[in-house]
C-alpha positions in Angstrom: -32.9 15.8 -29.3 -36.6 16.1 -29.5 -36.9 19.6 -27.7 -34.3 20.9 -29.9 -36.1 19.8 -33.0 -39.4 21.1 -31.8 -37.8 24.5 -31.2 -36.0 24.5 -34.4 -39.4 23.7 -36.2 -41.4 26.3 -34.4 -38.4 28.7 -35.6 -39.1 27.9 -39.2 -42.6 28.3 -38.8 -42.8 31.6 -37.3 -39.6 32.6 -39.3 -37.8 34.0 -36.8 -34.1 34.8 -36.7 -31.7 31.9 -35.7 -28.2 32.0 -34.8 -26.3 28.4 -35.4 -23.7 27.4 -33.3 -21.9 23.8 -33.8 -20.1 21.6 -31.2 -17.3 20.5 -32.8 -15.4 18.4 -30.1 -16.4 14.7 -30.8 -15.9 14.1 -27.3 -18.6 16.7 -26.4 -21.4 15.2 -28.9 -19.8 17.4 -31.8 -20.4 16.3 -35.3 -18.9 17.2 -38.7 -21.0 19.2 -40.8 -21.6 16.1 -43.3 -23.2 14.2 -40.1 -25.1 17.5 -39.3 -26.8 17.4 -42.4 -27.6 13.8 -42.5 -29.1 13.8 -38.9 -31.4 16.7 -39.8 -34.7 16.4 -40.7 -35.3 17.0 -44.2 -38.1 19.8 -43.9 -35.6 21.8 -41.7 -32.7 21.7 -44.0 -33.6 24.4 -46.4 -34.3 27.0 -43.4 -31.3 25.9 -41.3 -28.6 24.6 -43.4 -29.0 25.9 -47.4 -29.5 29.9 -46.2 -25.7 30.2 -46.2 -26.0 31.2 -42.5 -22.6 31.4 -40.5 -22.2 28.5 -38.6 -20.2 29.6 -35.1 -17.9 26.9 -34.0 -18.0 26.5 -30.3 -14.6 26.6 -28.4 -13.9 25.5 -25.0 -10.2 26.9 -24.7 -10.8 30.4 -23.1 -9.1 32.8 -25.5 -11.1 31.2 -28.4 -14.2 30.7 -26.4 -14.3 34.3 -26.3 -14.2 34.8 -30.1 -17.2 32.3 -30.1 -19.3 34.2 -27.5 -18.6 37.5 -29.5 -20.0 35.8 -32.5 -23.0 34.8 -30.9 -23.4 38.0 -29.5 -23.1 39.8 -32.8 -25.6 37.4 -34.4 -28.1 37.9 -31.7 -27.8 41.9 -32.0 -28.0 41.6 -35.9 -31.2 39.8 -35.5 -32.7 42.4 -33.5 -36.1 43.7 -35.5 -34.7 46.5 -37.3 -37.9 48.5 -36.9 -37.1 48.9 -33.1 -34.1 50.1 -33.4 -32.3 53.3 -34.7 -30.9 52.5 -38.2 -30.2 49.1 -39.6 -26.4 50.3 -40.4 -26.0 51.5 -37.2 -26.8 47.8 -35.7 -24.4 46.2 -38.1 -21.8 48.5 -37.1 -22.4 48.0 -33.3 -22.2 44.2 -33.9 -18.7 44.7 -35.6 -17.7 46.8 -32.6 -18.2 44.1 -29.8 -15.2 43.5 -27.8 -13.9 41.8 -24.8 -12.3 44.1 -22.2 -9.1 42.2 -22.3 -9.1 40.8 -26.2 -5.9 41.1 -27.9 -5.6 41.9 -31.1 -2.5 41.7 -33.6 -2.7 45.3 -34.0 -1.4 45.6 -30.4 1.7 44.2 -30.6 5.0 44.6 -32.1 8.6 43.1 -31.7 11.0 45.2 -30.1 14.1 43.3 -31.7 13.6 41.7 -35.4 12.6 38.0 -35.1 14.5 35.2 -37.4 12.4 32.5 -37.6 13.7 29.3 -39.3 11.6 26.6 -41.1 12.4 23.3 -42.5 12.1 22.9 -46.3 10.7 19.3 -45.2 8.2 20.8 -42.9 5.3 20.6 -45.7 2.9 23.6 -45.0 5.5 25.7 -42.8 6.5 27.9 -45.5 2.6 28.6 -45.9 2.4 29.4 -42.1 5.1 31.6 -41.8 4.1 33.7 -44.9 0.8 33.9 -42.6 2.8 35.5 -39.7 4.5 37.6 -42.0 1.4 39.2 -43.6 0.1 39.8 -39.9 3.0 41.2 -38.4 5.0 42.7 -41.1 8.9 42.8 -41.5 9.3 42.3 -37.7 9.7 38.6 -38.6 12.4 37.3 -40.8 11.9 33.8 -42.5 14.7 31.4 -43.3 14.3 28.3 -45.1 16.9 25.2 -44.0 17.1 22.2 -46.3 19.3 20.1 -44.1 20.4 20.0 -40.5 23.9 21.2 -41.3 22.2 24.3 -42.9 20.2 24.8 -39.9 22.9 24.9 -37.7 25.0 27.4 -39.9 22.0 29.9 -39.7 22.0 29.8 -36.2 25.9 29.7 -35.4 26.3 33.2 -37.0 26.2 36.5 -35.4 23.0 37.9 -35.8 21.3 41.1 -34.7 17.6 39.2 -34.5 16.3 36.9 -32.0 16.1 33.6 -33.3 13.2 30.7 -33.1 12.7 27.3 -35.0 9.1 26.8 -36.2 7.8 23.1 -36.3 4.5 23.2 -38.1 2.4 19.9 -37.0 -0.3 18.7 -39.4 -1.0 15.3 -40.9 2.0 15.3 -43.2 4.7 15.8 -40.2 7.5 13.5 -40.0 5.7 11.1 -42.5 7.9 9.9 -45.8 11.4 10.8 -46.5 10.7 14.5 -45.8 10.0 13.1 -42.3 13.2 11.6 -41.9 15.0 14.7 -42.9 12.8 17.0 -40.6 13.4 14.6 -37.6 17.3 15.2 -38.2 16.9 18.9 -38.2 14.5 18.7 -35.1 17.0 16.4 -33.3 19.7 19.2 -34.0 17.5 21.7 -32.7 16.8 19.8 -29.2 20.7 20.0 -28.5 21.9 22.3 -25.6 21.9 25.9 -26.6 20.0 25.7 -29.4 17.0 28.5 -30.3 13.9 27.9 -28.9 11.3 25.4 -30.9 7.9 27.0 -31.5 5.2 24.3 -32.1 2.4 25.2 -34.0 -0.6 22.7 -34.4 -2.9 23.0 -37.5 -6.6 22.5 -36.4 -8.0 23.5 -39.4 -9.3 20.8 -41.4 -9.1 22.7 -44.7 -5.3 22.8 -44.2 -4.5 19.1 -43.0 -5.5 19.1 -39.5 -5.0 16.0 -37.4 -5.4 15.0 -33.6 -2.7 15.9 -31.5 -2.3 12.3 -30.3 -1.3 11.2 -33.8 2.2 13.1 -33.3 3.0 10.4 -30.6 2.6 7.8 -33.3 4.4 9.6 -36.2 7.2 11.3 -34.2 10.4 9.2 -33.8 10.7 8.2 -30.0 14.0 9.8 -29.4 12.5 13.2 -30.1 9.5 12.8 -27.9 12.1 11.6 -25.3 14.1 14.5 -25.6 11.1 16.8 -24.4 10.0 18.0 -27.9 6.3 18.1 -26.6 7.2 19.3 -23.3 6.1 22.9 -24.3 2.4 23.4 -25.3 1.7 24.0 -29.0 -0.2 26.5 -30.3 -3.6 25.5 -31.8 -4.3 27.1 -35.2 -8.2 27.0 -35.9 -10.0 28.3 -38.7 -10.5 32.1 -39.1 -11.8 34.1 -37.1 -10.0 32.0 -34.4 -7.0 32.0 -36.1 -6.5 35.6 -35.1 -6.1 34.3 -31.5 -3.4 31.9 -32.8 -1.5 34.8 -34.3 -1.4 36.5 -30.7 -0.4 33.4 -29.0 2.4 32.5 -31.3 3.6 36.2 -31.3 3.7 36.1 -27.7 5.9 33.2 -27.6 8.0 35.1 -30.0 8.7 38.0 -27.7 6.0 40.6 -28.7 5.0 43.1 -26.8 1.9 45.6 -26.5 2.4 48.9 -28.1 3.0 51.8 -26.1 1.2 50.2 -23.1 -2.1 50.9 -25.0 -5.3 49.4 -23.2 -6.1 46.2 -25.2 -9.2 46.5 -27.1 -9.4 50.5 -26.6 -9.3 51.0 -30.7 -13.0 49.6 -31.2 -15.6 50.1 -28.5 -19.1 50.2 -28.4 -20.0 52.8 -25.8 -22.7 52.8 -23.3 -24.4 55.8 -24.7 -24.5 54.2 -28.1 -25.9 50.9 -26.8 -28.8 53.2 -25.4 -29.2 54.7 -28.4 -29.8 51.4 -30.4 -31.7 49.6 -27.8 -35.1 51.2 -28.5 -38.6 49.6 -27.9 -37.8 48.2 -24.5 -35.3 45.7 -26.0 -32.2 45.1 -23.8 -29.1 43.3 -24.5 -26.4 42.3 -22.0 -23.7 40.0 -21.7 -21.5 39.6 -18.6 -18.7 37.0 -18.9 -15.9 35.7 -16.7 -12.7 35.9 -18.4 -11.9 32.4 -16.4 -13.0 29.4 -18.9 -14.3 27.4 -15.9 -17.0 29.9 -15.5 -17.8 31.3 -18.8 -20.7 29.0 -19.8 -22.1 29.1 -16.2 -22.0 33.1 -16.3 -23.7 33.0 -19.5 -26.3 31.1 -18.3 -27.1 32.6 -14.9 -26.9 36.2 -15.7 -29.0 35.7 -18.9 -26.3 36.7 -21.0 -28.6 37.5 -24.3 -31.9 38.6 -23.4 -34.8 40.5 -25.3 -37.6 41.7 -23.3 -41.0 41.1 -24.8 -43.1 44.4 -25.6 -45.8 42.9 -23.7 -44.1 42.7 -20.5 -44.1 45.8 -18.1 -41.2 48.0 -18.4 -38.8 48.8 -15.6 -37.9 52.3 -15.0 -35.3 53.8 -16.9 -32.3 51.9 -17.0 -29.2 52.0 -19.3 -29.2 49.0 -21.8 -25.4 47.6 -22.3 -24.3 46.1 -25.4 -20.8 45.4 -24.6 -19.0 42.3 -23.5 -16.9 42.5 -20.6 -14.9 40.8 -18.2 
């Protein structure tokens, strides 16, 4: 809008730091980056789009939204004038250490028993996704590839010390062509009684053949839909760094547990003492966010989540600045 353009123009004229956040949901007015560039005034393009600044995707699902909020907080902290802070390196380190108190990381999880994860040779992209999971969680996940429904049944009919699952990777190629026919036969077998649980993964990264979930109600055979294939919620797999949240969600579906009952996020914390050391010159940065999605945006607005006090304003008596995200 006009107000936004005025603000962007003033920011450019004064060469102020800028944190870029993009709405990706078209139902909320979101635009592709191509459309953003087309609609951005020519004189603003070099300052906003051509400097290689990170563009943060605004997410609305709670676990992913926390990542968006943390990235915004990191950007604001790094943009602090360096001459008012202890050292530039300490600011960068502090930004990397921002956390949500209940934030889960892959390193917090493990599998108490090995996981046997079967994928279909006809599910394009499934092998690459399975490799991501193995790379993240190590040998706790064992991958097997089935090229037919009979092979899949044989895999799960033998005695196994590991816990079995079938991974169905949903992308724009799923259930299409001859591969789609073979995949449907395998899924049909997995939907029968006493078969392993099906883990649904929905690819949302457009660099990895993403598509809208609604497309699957057109491409999926009707009998699979009627058999309840989509009765469970699919895990959305977004682009990095949001993909780490997806790994955690899949791990929970596979039965992962927290390591030794440790408090989540305890390994990397920015303490209040360190925040006070950083926030010199009258600058304060604080973020208070409810962990519930319905109140996250409101809390961010009402409690002035990111605030820098102008040096010209009277300073309050000594208070303890906070540089942390808590819920």
